[in-house]
N, C-alpha and C positions, 0 to 999 in steps of 0.2 A: 718504143712507140708510146704515145701519150693518151690517145683516146681509142684507137683500134687496138684490140687485145685478143689473146688466145684464150677462149673459154675453157673451163675445167669441169670436172665432175659430170653431172647430167647434162649440162649445157653443151659439152663437147660432142654429144651425140647428134646435135642439130647442125653445128657449123664449126669450122676451124678458126674462123676470124669473126669478130663482132664489134659493133660500136653502138653506144647509146647516146643519141643526140641530146637528151635532157636527163635531169636527175628526178626520179619519181614518176608516178603515174596517177591520174585522177579518175580511173575507171573503178577504183575502190573494190577490187575483187577480194573476197574474203579468204580465198585459198592462196593468195599471192605470196611467193617466197621472196620478193624484192626487198621488203623491209629487213628481213633476217640477213639476207646476203649483204646488204649495205649497212647493217648495224644501225638502222633508223627506226624510230617509232612509226606505227602505221599512220598516225596523224600527219607526221612529217613527210612520209613517203607519198601520201595521197595529196600532197600540196606541191606539185612539181615546180622546179625552178631551172633556170638556164645554167649551163656550164660555162665557167670562165673561159674566154678565148677559145670556145669549142671549134668554130670554123677554121680559125688559124691553125690550131693543132691538127685538125683533120687534114688540111692541105699538107702539112708537113709529113704526117703518117702516110697519106696516099702517095705522096712523092717517093717515099722509101719502098712502097710496095708496087709501084707502077708496073702494070702488066701481069701481076700475079693472077694465076688462074682460079684461085679460091674465091668463092662468093663471100662478101662481107655482109653479115646479117645485122639488120636493124629491127628490133633490138631485144635483148634479153631481160634486163632489169629496168626497162621502161617500155612504153608502147609508143612507136614512132608517129602514131596518129591518134594520140589521146587529145582531149579537148584543149588542153593548155598549148599544144604544139600549133594549133591552127593560126594563131596571130603571128608567130615568128616564121612559120613554114621551114623550120630547120631541117626536117626530113627532106623536103624538096631540094634545099641547098646542098645537103649532104649527098644526095643522088647525083647532083650535077658535078660536085667535086670529084666523087669517085669515078664517075664516067669519064671525066676529063683526064684521068689518069689510067684509063683503060682497065678499070676495075668494075666487076659485076656486083650487083646487090641482090640480096634476098630479104624481102620484107616479111616480118611476122607481126600481125596486128589484130586487135579486136575492134578496130576503128570502123570496119564495114565501109560504107559509101564515102566516109571522110577520106579514105585512102585513094579513091578513084580519081581525085583531082590530079594525081601524079602518074596515071597510067600511061599518058602520052610520053613520058620520059622513059618508060621501061621497055626493054626489047626482049626478043626471044633468048637472049643470053642472061637475062635476070630471072628472078623468081618471085612470086607473090604467094603469101600464105596467110591464113587466118587460124586462130585457135577456136575450136568448137567444143563446147562442153555440154550444152543442152539444146534440145529441139524446142522445148516448151519455153516461151517467153517469160512466163510467170516464174519459173525456176531461175532463169537467167537474171531476172531482176532481183532475186534474193542473194544470189552468189556473186554477181558481177554487175552491180547496180547501174553503173554509168557507162558500161561498154555498149557498143552497138548491138541491136537485137540479133538473135540467131539468124532470122530471115535476112536482115541487112548484110550480114557477113557472108552468108551463102550467095546472095546475089552479086556481091563484089567478087567472089570467086568465079562465078559464071561469066561475068563480064571480062575478067582478066583472061580466062581461057578463050573467050570469043575474040579477044584482041591478040592472041598468039603468045600471051606471057605464060610461061610454065607456072603451074600451080602446085601447092602442097598444103596439107593440113596438119595441124598439131591437135590430136585428140588426147590432150593431156592438160589437166588431170581428168581421168575417168571418175566421175561422181555418181552418175546414174548409168549403169551398164546398158540398160535397154535403150536409153536415148542415144548413147554412143553408137550402138549397132545401127540404129535407125538413121543416124546422121551419115554413117558410112555408106549405107545403101543409097541414101538419097542423093549424095554428091559424087558418087563414083564415076559418073560420066564426064565430069569436068575438073577432077582432081588427079594430079599425076602421081602423088605419093602421100601416104599417111604415116605420121609418127605417133605412136600410141603409148601412153605411160600412166603411172599412178599418181596419187597425191604425194606432194612433197611435205616432209616433216610431220606427218600424222598418219594414223592407222587407216586403212581403207575401210569404209563402212559397209562393204559387201563382200561376198565370197569370191576371192580373186581366182581360185581354181576353177569354179563354175564359170566365171566370166572368161577365163582363158580358153575353155572348151568351146563356148559359144562364139568367141571371137575367131578362133581357128576355123570354125565352120563358115562363118561369114566371109573371112578373107579368102579361103579356099574356093568358096562358091562364086564370089565376084571377080576373082582373079586380078585384084588390084595390086599395085606396088605398095610396099609398106616397110616400116622399120619398127620393130618392137623394142621399146626402151628397156635398158637393163633392169630397171625397177620392176617391170612386169614380166620379163622373160622367164623367171623361175616358175611362174604359174601357168605357163603354156604347156600344151601336151608334149610329151617327151619326143624329141627329134623334130619338132616343128621349126622350120627355118626362121631365124631371127630377122631376116630381111629379104625381100625380093624386089 
């Protein structure tokens, strides 16, 4: 395969297949692992560009996978609804190509309402997800300057749920434990599952064991479906289920 690939390491906990419609992302998140993964400078990564013959290669890959039951995730080392994508609408074209080959998609974005333009394409067989890191917009502006606001992302989740599109949330990275727990409580009625993990490539700035105890209480109390990423699992209470 040329553009659809099998994720490895931490990414494999999210999806078994993925595709990145563009190279880079202009949300400029300070915690982003994309530059390191692609061996690019942050300046280069935060100036996205098109991939050569992406749609043609996607057609070839989709043809070889036609009818596969695994969801194709868009995307890991790019945001499918970053600002750069809007003019080309590559994500929209990608969804149409994958659907035409009886493949289902899973969207992961910080684009918020920018993603809602394609909700009419998504069905109950697809999935829509956002990354939530902060509840306070002031913190989000520091850490993820050009991403959609937390409120905007939450509203896109609610709208997807109302349209019958299955939803999930990436609570990764956890930077402010209190805000993460607040986000979980706030969105639990319209989110199908949460994936929760720590910062990549740097030490966590808070007590992970204390957070693990608090997280276990909230997850048990709310009864939501979740998956604790392997990076966080060692700090959860002994015997606590990795996923429900």
